[in-house]
Structure formats: C-alpha cells, structure tokens
A tleap script that builds the chain and sets N, CA, C and O, in Angstrom:
source leaprc.protein.ff14SB
mol = sequence {
  NMET TYR VAL GLU GLU LYS GLY TYR VAL ALA
  ILE ASP PHE TYR ASP GLY SER ILE LEU TYR
  ASP PHE ILE ASN ASN GLU THR LYS ILE CYS
  ASP ILE ASP PHE TYR GLN LYS LYS PRO PHE
  PHE ASN ASN MET GLY ARG LEU TRP GLY SER
  SER ARG PHE MET SER PRO GLU GLU PHE GLU
  LEU GLY ALA GLU ILE ASP SER ARG THR ASN
  VAL TYR ASN MET GLY ALA ILE ALA PHE GLY
  LEU LEU GLY GLY GLU LEU ASP ARG THR TYR
  GLU LYS TRP GLU ALA GLY LYS GLU LEU TYR
  PHE VAL ALA CYS ASN ALA ILE ASN ALA ASP
  LYS ASN LYS ARG TYR PRO SER VAL LYS ASP
  PHE TYR LYS ALA TRP TYR ILE CARG
}
set mol.1.N position { 127.599 -102.063 207.684 }
set mol.1.CA position { 127.722 -101.061 208.718 }
set mol.1.C position { 126.563 -101.172 209.709 }
set mol.1.O position { 126.741 -100.963 210.909 }
set mol.2.N position { 125.384 -101.500 209.201 }
set mol.2.CA position { 124.218 -101.636 210.065 }
set mol.2.C position { 124.450 -102.714 211.120 }
set mol.2.O position { 124.171 -102.512 212.301 }
set mol.3.N position { 124.957 -103.848 210.681 }
set mol.3.CA position { 125.230 -104.964 211.596 }
set mol.3.C position { 126.210 -104.518 212.669 }
set mol.3.O position { 126.018 -104.795 213.853 }
set mol.4.N position { 127.257 -103.827 212.247 }
set mol.4.CA position { 128.277 -103.331 213.174 }
set mol.4.C position { 127.667 -102.353 214.188 }
set mol.4.O position { 127.969 -102.421 215.380 }
set mol.5.N position { 126.813 -101.449 213.710 }
set mol.5.CA position { 126.178 -100.477 214.601 }
set mol.5.C position { 125.285 -101.153 215.641 }
set mol.5.O position { 125.086 -100.622 216.734 }
set mol.6.N position { 124.755 -102.313 215.300 }
set mol.6.CA position { 123.894 -103.053 216.227 }
set mol.6.C position { 124.687 -103.958 217.165 }
set mol.6.O position { 124.108 -104.646 218.005 }
set mol.7.N position { 126.021 -103.958 217.021 }
set mol.7.CA position { 126.866 -104.709 217.947 }
set mol.7.C position { 127.107 -106.158 217.565 }
set mol.7.O position { 127.369 -106.995 218.429 }
set mol.8.N position { 127.019 -106.460 216.278 }
set mol.8.CA position { 127.228 -107.830 215.808 }
set mol.8.C position { 128.420 -107.908 214.869 }
set mol.8.O position { 128.840 -106.907 214.288 }
set mol.9.N position { 128.955 -109.112 214.729 }
set mol.9.CA position { 129.980 -109.404 213.725 }
set mol.9.C position { 129.448 -110.517 212.828 }
set mol.9.O position { 128.753 -111.425 213.284 }
set mol.10.N position { 129.788 -110.428 211.548 }
set mol.10.CA position { 129.392 -111.456 210.594 }
set mol.10.C position { 130.364 -112.629 210.700 }
set mol.10.O position { 131.569 -112.439 210.865 }
set mol.11.N position { 129.832 -113.824 210.605 }
set mol.11.CA position { 130.647 -115.032 210.613 }
set mol.11.C position { 130.427 -115.722 209.264 }
set mol.11.O position { 129.294 -115.829 208.794 }
set mol.12.N position { 131.510 -116.187 208.647 }
set mol.12.CA position { 131.432 -116.916 207.375 }
set mol.12.C position { 130.936 -116.049 206.225 }
set mol.12.O position { 130.074 -116.472 205.454 }
set mol.13.N position { 131.476 -114.832 206.105 }
set mol.13.CA position { 131.156 -113.977 204.956 }
set mol.13.C position { 132.161 -114.257 203.852 }
set mol.13.O position { 133.368 -114.266 204.098 }
set mol.14.N position { 131.681 -114.484 202.653 }
set mol.14.CA position { 132.549 -114.779 201.507 }
set mol.14.C position { 131.850 -114.324 200.232 }
set mol.14.O position { 130.725 -113.828 200.294 }
set mol.15.N position { 132.491 -114.482 199.085 }
set mol.15.CA position { 131.942 -113.964 197.834 }
set mol.15.C position { 130.598 -114.580 197.453 }
set mol.15.O position { 129.808 -113.946 196.753 }
set mol.16.N position { 130.329 -115.798 197.901 }
set mol.16.CA position { 129.041 -116.419 197.639 }
set mol.16.C position { 127.897 -115.769 198.402 }
set mol.16.O position { 126.733 -116.101 198.178 }
set mol.17.N position { 128.218 -114.845 199.302 }
set mol.17.CA position { 127.202 -114.118 200.057 }
set mol.17.C position { 126.740 -112.864 199.321 }
set mol.17.O position { 125.924 -112.102 199.842 }
set mol.18.N position { 127.253 -112.649 198.124 }
set mol.18.CA position { 126.945 -111.437 197.365 }
set mol.18.C position { 126.203 -111.808 196.084 }
set mol.18.O position { 126.652 -112.654 195.311 }
set mol.19.N position { 125.071 -111.164 195.879 }
set mol.19.CA position { 124.324 -111.304 194.625 }
set mol.19.C position { 124.283 -109.949 193.945 }
set mol.19.O position { 124.087 -108.923 194.595 }
set mol.20.N position { 124.468 -109.950 192.627 }
set mol.20.CA position { 124.375 -108.698 191.882 }
set mol.20.C position { 123.234 -108.792 190.892 }
set mol.20.O position { 123.166 -109.724 190.091 }
set mol.21.N position { 122.341 -107.825 190.952 }
set mol.21.CA position { 121.200 -107.730 190.046 }
set mol.21.C position { 121.595 -106.786 188.910 }
set mol.21.O position { 121.595 -105.566 189.076 }
set mol.22.N position { 121.931 -107.361 187.763 }
set mol.22.CA position { 122.401 -106.572 186.628 }
set mol.22.C position { 121.292 -105.708 186.027 }
set mol.22.O position { 121.586 -104.657 185.457 }
set mol.23.N position { 120.052 -106.113 186.137 }
set mol.23.CA position { 118.939 -105.343 185.583 }
set mol.23.C position { 118.737 -104.055 186.374 }
set mol.23.O position { 118.569 -102.983 185.793 }
set mol.24.N position { 118.753 -104.165 187.700 }
set mol.24.CA position { 118.511 -102.994 188.558 }
set mol.24.C position { 119.777 -102.355 189.104 }
set mol.24.O position { 119.707 -101.388 189.862 }
set mol.25.N position { 120.944 -102.892 188.722 }
set mol.25.CA position { 122.219 -102.345 189.195 }
set mol.25.C position { 122.294 -102.312 190.723 }
set mol.25.O position { 122.683 -101.299 191.305 }
set mol.26.N position { 121.924 -103.409 191.365 }
set mol.26.CA position { 121.916 -103.468 192.821 }
set mol.26.C position { 122.709 -104.667 193.316 }
set mol.26.O position { 122.667 -105.747 192.727 }
set mol.27.N position { 123.424 -104.457 194.400 }
set mol.27.CA position { 124.139 -105.528 195.072 }
set mol.27.C position { 123.365 -105.900 196.327 }
set mol.27.O position { 122.921 -105.028 197.074 }
set mol.28.N position { 123.210 -107.179 196.550 }
set mol.28.CA position { 122.502 -107.671 197.739 }
set mol.28.C position { 123.409 -108.631 198.496 }
set mol.28.O position { 124.136 -109.425 197.899 }
set mol.29.N position { 123.355 -108.546 199.804 }
set mol.29.CA position { 124.072 -109.477 200.671 }
set mol.29.C position { 123.063 -110.533 201.105 }
set mol.29.O position { 121.962 -110.209 201.550 }
set mol.30.N position { 123.446 -111.789 200.971 }
set mol.30.CA position { 122.528 -112.875 201.309 }
set mol.30.C position { 123.310 -114.040 201.904 }
set mol.30.O position { 124.541 -114.032 201.914 }
set mol.31.N position { 122.606 -115.015 202.385 }
set mol.31.CA position { 123.192 -116.283 202.786 }
set mol.31.C position { 124.338 -116.146 203.788 }
set mol.31.O position { 125.348 -116.845 203.699 }
set mol.32.N position { 124.164 -115.244 204.727 }
set mol.32.CA position { 125.125 -115.159 205.824 }
set mol.32.C position { 124.727 -116.252 206.811 }
set mol.32.O position { 123.588 -116.290 207.277 }
set mol.33.N position { 125.654 -117.127 207.124 }
set mol.33.CA position { 125.313 -118.250 207.993 }
set mol.33.C position { 124.806 -117.782 209.352 }
set mol.33.O position { 123.774 -118.248 209.837 }
set mol.34.N position { 125.533 -116.868 209.952 }
set mol.34.CA position { 125.037 -116.313 211.199 }
set mol.34.C position { 125.881 -115.121 211.625 }
set mol.34.O position { 126.989 -114.895 211.139 }
set mol.35.N position { 125.316 -114.386 212.538 }
set mol.35.CA position { 126.001 -113.263 213.166 }
set mol.35.C position { 126.162 -113.594 214.636 }
set mol.35.O position { 125.391 -114.374 215.196 }
set mol.36.N position { 127.166 -112.998 215.256 }
set mol.36.CA position { 127.359 -113.171 216.689 }
set mol.36.C position { 127.409 -111.796 217.344 }
set mol.36.O position { 127.981 -110.849 216.804 }
set mol.37.N position { 126.806 -111.715 218.500 }
set mol.37.CA position { 126.848 -110.479 219.286 }
set mol.37.C position { 128.263 -110.301 219.820 }
set mol.37.O position { 128.891 -111.260 220.270 }
set mol.38.N position { 128.764 -109.061 219.768 }
set mol.38.CA position { 130.088 -108.768 220.328 }
set mol.38.C position { 129.963 -108.621 221.843 }
set mol.38.O position { 128.934 -108.144 222.323 }
set mol.39.N position { 130.952 -109.005 222.589 }
set mol.39.CA position { 132.209 -109.607 222.133 }
set mol.39.C position { 132.012 -111.079 221.769 }
set mol.39.O position { 131.241 -111.800 222.402 }
set mol.40.N position { 132.731 -111.498 220.734 }
set mol.40.CA position { 132.709 -112.885 220.295 }
set mol.40.C position { 134.143 -113.365 220.168 }
set mol.40.O position { 134.986 -112.679 219.590 }
set mol.41.N position { 134.419 -114.546 220.710 }
set mol.41.CA position { 135.767 -115.097 220.674 }
set mol.41.C position { 135.753 -116.420 219.924 }
set mol.41.O position { 134.819 -117.212 220.042 }
set mol.42.N position { 136.788 -116.636 219.165 }
set mol.42.CA position { 136.933 -117.857 218.367 }
set mol.42.C position { 137.036 -119.056 219.311 }
set mol.42.O position { 138.029 -119.221 220.021 }
set mol.43.N position { 136.007 -119.878 219.307 }
set mol.43.CA position { 135.991 -121.033 220.202 }
set mol.43.C position { 136.214 -122.352 219.462 }
set mol.43.O position { 135.989 -123.423 220.025 }
set mol.44.N position { 136.658 -122.279 218.196 }
set mol.44.CA position { 136.841 -123.483 217.386 }
set mol.44.C position { 138.285 -123.697 216.928 }
set mol.44.O position { 138.688 -124.826 216.652 }
set mol.45.N position { 139.045 -122.636 216.850 }
set mol.45.CA position { 140.382 -122.725 216.252 }
set mol.45.C position { 140.333 -122.275 214.811 }
set mol.45.O position { 140.945 -121.266 214.460 }
set mol.46.N position { 139.616 -123.001 213.966 }
set mol.46.CA position { 139.361 -122.562 212.594 }
set mol.46.C position { 137.853 -122.393 212.469 }
set mol.46.O position { 137.094 -123.360 212.525 }
set mol.47.N position { 137.442 -121.146 212.298 }
set mol.47.CA position { 136.011 -120.897 212.147 }
set mol.47.C position { 135.537 -121.360 210.776 }
set mol.47.O position { 136.341 -121.714 209.914 }
set mol.48.N position { 134.229 -121.353 210.590 }
set mol.48.CA position { 133.670 -121.708 209.292 }
set mol.48.C position { 134.056 -120.645 208.276 }
set mol.48.O position { 134.356 -119.505 208.631 }
set mol.49.N position { 134.043 -121.029 207.027 }
set mol.49.CA position { 134.250 -120.055 205.966 }
set mol.49.C position { 135.259 -120.497 204.933 }
set mol.49.O position { 135.923 -121.525 205.064 }
set mol.50.N position { 135.348 -119.696 203.922 }
set mol.50.CA position { 136.310 -119.908 202.848 }
set mol.50.C position { 137.622 -119.249 203.254 }
set mol.50.O position { 137.671 -118.038 203.467 }
set mol.51.N position { 138.668 -120.034 203.361 }
set mol.51.CA position { 139.937 -119.526 203.889 }
set mol.51.C position { 140.490 -118.362 203.067 }
set mol.51.O position { 141.273 -117.570 203.591 }
set mol.52.N position { 140.110 -118.235 201.812 }
set mol.52.CA position { 140.643 -117.120 201.004 }
set mol.52.C position { 140.118 -115.763 201.450 }
set mol.52.O position { 140.652 -114.732 201.041 }
set mol.53.N position { 139.078 -115.746 202.284 }
set mol.53.CA position { 138.520 -114.487 202.770 }
set mol.53.C position { 138.675 -114.311 204.281 }
set mol.53.O position { 138.227 -113.309 204.839 }
set mol.54.N position { 139.306 -115.278 204.940 }
set mol.54.CA position { 139.356 -115.270 206.397 }
set mol.54.C position { 140.598 -114.559 206.939 }
set mol.54.O position { 141.695 -114.667 206.392 }
set mol.55.N position { 140.385 -113.844 208.011 }
set mol.55.CA position { 141.470 -113.141 208.694 }
set mol.55.C position { 142.287 -114.119 209.532 }
set mol.55.O position { 141.825 -115.222 209.821 }
set mol.56.N position { 143.493 -113.726 209.922 }
set mol.56.CA position { 144.307 -114.604 210.773 }
set mol.56.C position { 143.603 -115.005 212.073 }
set mol.56.O position { 143.745 -116.143 212.521 }
set mol.57.N position { 142.854 -114.096 212.677 }
set mol.57.CA position { 142.203 -114.419 213.950 }
set mol.57.C position { 141.084 -115.449 213.791 }
set mol.57.O position { 140.663 -116.055 214.777 }
set mol.58.N position { 140.605 -115.653 212.582 }
set mol.58.CA position { 139.571 -116.664 212.361 }
set mol.58.C position { 140.148 -118.084 212.365 }
set mol.58.O position { 139.411 -119.065 212.262 }
set mol.59.N position { 141.456 -118.175 212.483 }
set mol.59.CA position { 142.144 -119.466 212.604 }
set mol.59.C position { 142.724 -119.676 214.000 }
set mol.59.O position { 143.295 -120.730 214.281 }
set mol.60.N position { 142.581 -118.683 214.873 }
set mol.60.CA position { 143.260 -118.694 216.173 }
set mol.60.C position { 142.284 -118.889 217.326 }
set mol.60.O position { 141.443 -118.031 217.595 }
set mol.61.N position { 142.403 -120.006 217.991 }
set mol.61.CA position { 141.552 -120.305 219.135 }
set mol.61.C position { 141.675 -119.202 220.186 }
set mol.61.O position { 142.778 -118.816 220.572 }
set mol.62.N position { 140.541 -118.708 220.636 }
set mol.62.CA position { 140.511 -117.680 221.672 }
set mol.62.C position { 140.610 -116.257 221.170 }
set mol.62.O position { 140.419 -115.322 221.948 }
set mol.63.N position { 140.905 -116.059 219.881 }
set mol.63.CA position { 141.053 -114.704 219.342 }
set mol.63.C position { 139.700 -113.994 219.283 }
set mol.63.O position { 138.670 -114.608 219.007 }
set mol.64.N position { 139.728 -112.692 219.547 }
set mol.64.CA position { 138.502 -111.911 219.447 }
set mol.64.C position { 138.163 -111.674 217.980 }
set mol.64.O position { 139.017 -111.291 217.181 }
set mol.65.N position { 136.909 -111.908 217.647 }
set mol.65.CA position { 136.369 -111.645 216.312 }
set mol.65.C position { 135.556 -110.372 216.450 }
set mol.65.O position { 134.573 -110.334 217.190 }
set mol.66.N position { 135.966 -109.326 215.737 }
set mol.66.CA position { 135.366 -108.016 215.953 }
set mol.66.C position { 135.227 -107.254 214.642 }
set mol.66.O position { 135.312 -107.838 213.561 }
set mol.67.N position { 135.018 -105.969 214.745 }
set mol.67.CA position { 134.837 -105.125 213.559 }
set mol.67.C position { 136.058 -105.175 212.639 }
set mol.67.O position { 135.912 -105.168 211.417 }
set mol.68.N position { 137.241 -105.225 213.209 }
set mol.68.CA position { 138.451 -105.285 212.381 }
set mol.68.C position { 138.532 -106.618 211.620 }
set mol.68.O position { 139.124 -106.689 210.543 }
set mol.69.N position { 137.938 -107.658 212.186 }
set mol.69.CA position { 137.849 -108.939 211.473 }
set mol.69.C position { 136.967 -108.772 210.248 }
set mol.69.O position { 137.313 -109.234 209.161 }
set mol.70.N position { 135.830 -108.114 210.420 }
set mol.70.CA position { 134.942 -107.887 209.286 }
set mol.70.C position { 135.562 -106.953 208.256 }
set mol.70.O position { 135.284 -107.082 207.063 }
set mol.71.N position { 136.399 -106.016 208.694 }
set mol.71.CA position { 137.148 -105.165 207.750 }
set mol.71.C position { 138.044 -106.042 206.886 }
set mol.71.O position { 138.114 -105.859 205.670 }
set mol.72.N position { 138.729 -106.994 207.514 }
set mol.72.CA position { 139.587 -107.909 206.759 }
set mol.72.C position { 138.756 -108.655 205.712 }
set mol.72.O position { 139.160 -108.764 204.554 }
set mol.73.N position { 137.608 -109.160 206.120 }
set mol.73.CA position { 136.741 -109.886 205.190 }
set mol.73.C position { 136.365 -109.023 203.994 }
set mol.73.O position { 136.379 -109.500 202.859 }
set mol.74.N position { 136.028 -107.754 204.236 }
set mol.74.CA position { 135.655 -106.842 203.154 }
set mol.74.C position { 136.852 -106.562 202.235 }
set mol.74.O position { 136.699 -106.492 201.016 }
set mol.75.N position { 138.025 -106.405 202.820 }
set mol.75.CA position { 139.229 -106.197 202.009 }
set mol.75.C position { 139.542 -107.409 201.154 }
set mol.75.O position { 139.915 -107.272 199.990 }
set mol.76.N position { 139.392 -108.594 201.725 }
set mol.76.CA position { 139.627 -109.821 200.964 }
set mol.76.C position { 138.611 -109.961 199.832 }
set mol.76.O position { 138.951 -110.430 198.745 }
set mol.77.N position { 137.372 -109.556 200.084 }
set mol.77.CA position { 136.354 -109.559 199.032 }
set mol.77.C position { 136.761 -108.611 197.915 }
set mol.77.O position { 136.591 -108.932 196.738 }
set mol.78.N position { 137.301 -107.440 198.271 }
set mol.78.CA position { 137.763 -106.485 197.250 }
set mol.78.C position { 138.818 -107.125 196.363 }
set mol.78.O position { 138.792 -106.953 195.144 }
set mol.79.N position { 139.745 -107.861 196.962 }
set mol.79.CA position { 140.763 -108.542 196.157 }
set mol.79.C position { 140.140 -109.649 195.309 }
set mol.79.O position { 140.604 -109.910 194.198 }
set mol.80.N position { 139.117 -110.289 195.807 }
set mol.80.CA position { 138.436 -111.316 195.036 }
set mol.80.C position { 137.711 -110.759 193.830 }
set mol.80.O position { 137.662 -111.394 192.776 }
set mol.81.N position { 137.147 -109.566 193.984 }
set mol.81.CA position { 136.373 -108.966 192.903 }
set mol.81.C position { 137.203 -108.080 191.978 }
set mol.81.O position { 136.901 -107.970 190.790 }
set mol.82.N position { 138.239 -107.454 192.511 }
set mol.82.CA position { 138.979 -106.440 191.741 }
set mol.82.C position { 140.450 -106.750 191.552 }
set mol.82.O position { 141.168 -105.980 190.914 }
set mol.83.N position { 140.908 -107.859 192.093 }
set mol.83.CA position { 142.330 -108.162 192.026 }
set mol.83.C position { 142.577 -109.629 191.755 }
set mol.83.O position { 141.771 -110.308 191.119 }
set mol.84.N position { 143.672 -110.093 192.232 }
set mol.84.CA position { 144.085 -111.466 191.973 }
set mol.84.C position { 143.677 -112.448 193.044 }
set mol.84.O position { 144.304 -113.498 193.190 }
set mol.85.N position { 142.639 -112.132 193.798 }
set mol.85.CA position { 142.154 -112.947 194.909 }
set mol.85.C position { 143.278 -113.180 195.920 }
set mol.85.O position { 143.559 -112.291 196.724 }
set mol.86.N position { 143.923 -114.334 195.907 }
set mol.86.CA position { 145.017 -114.572 196.854 }
set mol.86.C position { 146.351 -114.017 196.366 }
set mol.86.O position { 147.272 -113.842 197.163 }
set mol.87.N position { 146.468 -113.740 195.081 }
set mol.87.CA position { 147.646 -113.039 194.555 }
set mol.87.C position { 147.330 -111.554 194.662 }
set mol.87.O position { 146.757 -110.960 193.749 }
set mol.88.N position { 147.707 -110.974 195.774 }
set mol.88.CA position { 147.299 -109.606 196.099 }
set mol.88.C position { 148.344 -108.575 195.700 }
set mol.88.O position { 148.537 -107.567 196.380 }
set mol.89.N position { 149.006 -108.843 194.599 }
set mol.89.CA position { 149.989 -107.897 194.074 }
set mol.89.C position { 149.278 -106.796 193.300 }
set mol.89.O position { 148.161 -106.972 192.814 }
set mol.90.N position { 149.946 -105.671 193.202 }
set mol.90.CA position { 149.371 -104.533 192.484 }
set mol.90.C position { 149.137 -104.875 191.006 }
set mol.90.O position { 148.195 -104.376 190.390 }
set mol.91.N position { 149.983 -105.713 190.455 }
set mol.91.CA position { 149.867 -106.073 189.039 }
set mol.91.C position { 148.532 -106.756 188.729 }
set mol.91.O position { 148.046 -106.667 187.602 }
set mol.92.N position { 147.949 -107.416 189.685 }
set mol.92.CA position { 146.666 -108.101 189.493 }
set mol.92.C position { 145.466 -107.202 189.811 }
set mol.92.O position { 144.329 -107.550 189.494 }
set mol.93.N position { 145.714 -106.067 190.428 }
set mol.93.CA position { 144.660 -105.170 190.884 }
set mol.93.C position { 144.110 -104.354 189.720 }
set mol.93.O position { 144.878 -103.898 188.872 }
set mol.94.N position { 142.796 -104.164 189.664 }
set mol.94.CA position { 142.156 -103.483 188.540 }
set mol.94.C position { 141.453 -102.179 188.903 }
set mol.94.O position { 140.667 -101.672 188.102 }
set mol.95.N position { 141.706 -101.630 190.068 }
set mol.95.CA position { 140.930 -100.465 190.498 }
set mol.95.C position { 141.777 -99.259 190.898 }
set mol.95.O position { 141.293 -98.409 191.644 }
set mol.96.N position { 142.990 -99.154 190.444 }
set mol.96.CA position { 143.807 -97.981 190.739 }
set mol.96.C position { 144.599 -98.096 192.029 }
set mol.96.O position { 144.263 -98.857 192.936 }
set mol.97.N position { 145.658 -97.313 192.071 }
set mol.97.CA position { 146.613 -97.392 193.178 }
set mol.97.C position { 146.016 -96.993 194.524 }
set mol.97.O position { 146.279 -97.655 195.528 }
set mol.98.N position { 145.222 -95.931 194.569 }
set mol.98.CA position { 144.675 -95.477 195.855 }
set mol.98.C position { 143.780 -96.545 196.503 }
set mol.98.O position { 143.888 -96.809 197.700 }
set mol.99.N position { 142.905 -97.149 195.707 }
set mol.99.CA position { 142.035 -98.192 196.259 }
set mol.99.C position { 142.820 -99.453 196.608 }
set mol.99.O position { 142.448 -100.190 197.520 }
set mol.100.N position { 143.902 -99.695 195.881 }
set mol.100.CA position { 144.766 -100.824 196.213 }
set mol.100.C position { 145.308 -100.669 197.635 }
set mol.100.O position { 145.305 -101.623 198.414 }
set mol.101.N position { 145.767 -99.479 197.962 }
set mol.101.CA position { 146.321 -99.256 199.303 }
set mol.101.C position { 145.234 -99.303 200.375 }
set mol.101.O position { 145.503 -99.731 201.498 }
set mol.102.N position { 144.030 -98.878 200.058 }
set mol.102.CA position { 142.917 -98.993 200.997 }
set mol.102.C position { 142.641 -100.474 201.277 }
set mol.102.O position { 142.490 -100.877 202.430 }
set mol.103.N position { 142.578 -101.275 200.214 }
set mol.103.CA position { 142.330 -102.714 200.380 }
set mol.103.C position { 143.476 -103.391 201.134 }
set mol.103.O position { 143.238 -104.266 201.967 }
set mol.104.N position { 144.704 -102.996 200.850 }
set mol.104.CA position { 145.856 -103.569 201.563 }
set mol.104.C position { 145.792 -103.268 203.051 }
set mol.104.O position { 146.108 -104.125 203.877 }
set mol.105.N position { 145.383 -102.049 203.395 }
set mol.105.CA position { 145.253 -101.706 204.807 }
set mol.105.C position { 144.198 -102.591 205.478 }
set mol.105.O position { 144.360 -103.001 206.627 }
set mol.106.N position { 143.126 -102.876 204.754 }
set mol.106.CA position { 142.039 -103.683 205.308 }
set mol.106.C position { 142.467 -105.119 205.602 }
set mol.106.O position { 141.932 -105.746 206.516 }
set mol.107.N position { 143.421 -105.645 204.841 }
set mol.107.CA position { 143.833 -107.045 205.016 }
set mol.107.C position { 145.162 -107.178 205.753 }
set mol.107.O position { 145.813 -108.220 205.676 }
set mol.108.N position { 145.555 -106.158 206.446 }
set mol.108.CA position { 146.802 -106.224 207.209 }
set mol.108.C position { 146.726 -107.389 208.204 }
set mol.108.O position { 145.731 -107.534 208.914 }
set mol.109.N position { 147.756 -108.204 208.255 }
set mol.109.CA position { 147.781 -109.336 209.185 }
set mol.109.C position { 147.706 -108.877 210.639 }
set mol.109.O position { 147.183 -109.594 211.492 }
set mol.110.N position { 148.227 -107.687 210.922 }
set mol.110.CA position { 148.135 -107.103 212.259 }
set mol.110.C position { 146.807 -106.364 212.347 }
set mol.110.O position { 146.662 -105.272 211.798 }
set mol.111.N position { 145.856 -106.945 213.024 }
set mol.111.CA position { 144.513 -106.366 213.037 }
set mol.111.C position { 144.476 -104.947 213.599 }
set mol.111.O position { 143.574 -104.180 213.264 }
set mol.112.N position { 145.434 -104.586 214.443 }
set mol.112.CA position { 145.473 -103.226 214.987 }
set mol.112.C position { 145.864 -102.181 213.944 }
set mol.112.O position { 145.696 -100.983 214.173 }
set mol.113.N position { 146.379 -102.626 212.810 }
set mol.113.CA position { 146.741 -101.712 211.728 }
set mol.113.C position { 145.648 -101.606 210.665 }
set mol.113.O position { 145.784 -100.837 209.714 }
set mol.114.N position { 144.574 -102.366 210.817 }
set mol.114.CA position { 143.430 -102.289 209.901 }
set mol.114.C position { 142.542 -101.107 210.281 }
set mol.114.O position { 142.697 -100.518 211.350 }
set mol.115.N position { 141.620 -100.772 209.399 }
set mol.115.CA position { 140.601 -99.777 209.750 }
set mol.115.C position { 139.846 -100.312 210.962 }
set mol.115.O position { 139.581 -101.512 211.043 }
set mol.116.N position { 139.499 -99.444 211.898 }
set mol.116.CA position { 138.855 -99.913 213.125 }
set mol.116.C position { 137.421 -100.408 212.944 }
set mol.116.O position { 136.891 -101.116 213.800 }
set mol.117.N position { 136.797 -100.032 211.828 }
set mol.117.CA position { 135.409 -100.442 211.608 }
set mol.117.C position { 135.135 -100.533 210.110 }
set mol.117.O position { 135.877 -99.991 209.291 }
set mol.118.N position { 134.068 -101.220 209.780 }
set mol.118.CA position { 133.639 -101.301 208.384 }
set mol.118.C position { 133.266 -99.903 207.890 }
set mol.118.O position { 133.506 -99.566 206.731 }
set mol.119.N position { 132.687 -99.100 208.763 }
set mol.119.CA position { 132.338 -97.730 208.404 }
set mol.119.C position { 133.584 -96.923 208.020 }
set mol.119.O position { 133.552 -96.164 207.052 }
set mol.120.N position { 134.667 -97.081 208.762 }
set mol.120.CA position { 135.915 -96.384 208.439 }
set mol.120.C position { 136.507 -96.886 207.122 }
set mol.120.O position { 137.022 -96.098 206.329 }
set mol.121.N position { 136.432 -98.186 206.892 }
set mol.121.CA position { 136.876 -98.757 205.617 }
set mol.121.C position { 136.047 -98.183 204.471 }
set mol.121.O position { 136.591 -97.783 203.442 }
set mol.122.N position { 134.744 -98.147 204.652 }
set mol.122.CA position { 133.821 -97.591 203.650 }
set mol.122.C position { 134.179 -96.134 203.327 }
set mol.122.O position { 134.244 -95.752 202.158 }
set mol.123.N position { 134.409 -95.335 204.355 }
set mol.123.CA position { 134.783 -93.926 204.145 }
set mol.123.C position { 136.084 -93.806 203.367 }
set mol.123.O position { 136.175 -93.021 202.423 }
set mol.124.N position { 137.083 -94.577 203.755 }
set mol.124.CA position { 138.381 -94.538 203.060 }
set mol.124.C position { 138.205 -94.941 201.601 }
set mol.124.O position { 138.821 -94.349 200.714 }
set mol.125.N position { 137.383 -95.926 201.354 }
set mol.125.CA position { 137.152 -96.416 199.997 }
set mol.125.C position { 136.481 -95.352 199.143 }
set mol.125.O position { 136.911 -95.096 198.018 }
set mol.126.N position { 135.439 -94.736 199.663 }
set mol.126.CA position { 134.640 -93.833 198.857 }
set mol.126.C position { 135.181 -92.422 198.746 }
set mol.126.O position { 134.699 -91.661 197.907 }
set mol.127.N position { 136.152 -92.039 199.546 }
set mol.127.CA position { 136.764 -90.721 199.327 }
set mol.127.C position { 137.854 -90.800 198.251 }
set mol.127.O position { 138.387 -89.776 197.822 }
set mol.128.N position { 138.175 -92.009 197.825 }
set mol.128.CA position { 139.169 -92.168 196.772 }
set mol.128.C position { 138.487 -92.028 195.473 }
set mol.128.O position { 139.127 -92.125 194.426 }
savepdb mol mol.pdb
quit
C-alpha cells in the first residue's frame, strides 16, 4: 500500500519476493526487481516475471500497468499460498468461501472488475 500511495507500481512481484520469519512471525517483502512511477505502460509485450502471477495486461504491449495490476498480483499470490496456484478452483482453496471470492475478484481478467487498489483489496480481505 505504501508503494501505491507514493505513486508507484511493482514490476515482477512473485512468491519468491516473500520471506517469512517463523521465529518472529513476520512476513517481509524483498527482492523486488524494480518499481515504476505511474503512469507506466507495458513497452515489452511480455513483462518480466513468473507468468503464474502475472495479469493479462503484463502480456499486452501498450497496456497500462497500474494499481489494479498489482491487485491481480496479490490475488495470484493468495492462490499460490492458499489454493491450487493455477488451479484456482474452490476445491483447492484452503481459506474459506468468503476469502475465495475476494481472491477471485482480485484476479478477474477484466481489470475494471478488480479492486481499484491494493488498499481496497486489503480492506476486503481483512473484513472477512
């Protein structure tokens, strides 16, 4: 959320960017290749990253990469940690029906139907 508030989008965020400290019960984000100031447009066609966490616009030349793109990344991470990764069926999900629908909204192929910001995704997640 901090990055978003400062007007940046994360590029190449994936599960390897997350470290968990089991002793202190803390999650840390690390190894982000880079951030881009908004507005940022896909100038490569296929951006860097692990395709299992990438939104449709990260494959589309000229597409805007924005907060809704990062929402998709966070939703895909949720499926990686709590579900079947690319098998995003409810049967593979381990965190209850309400959170399943929150994660599904985050990974909607139509970016206009996703949460508008990571902060909104966070709120939806934590009120469940």
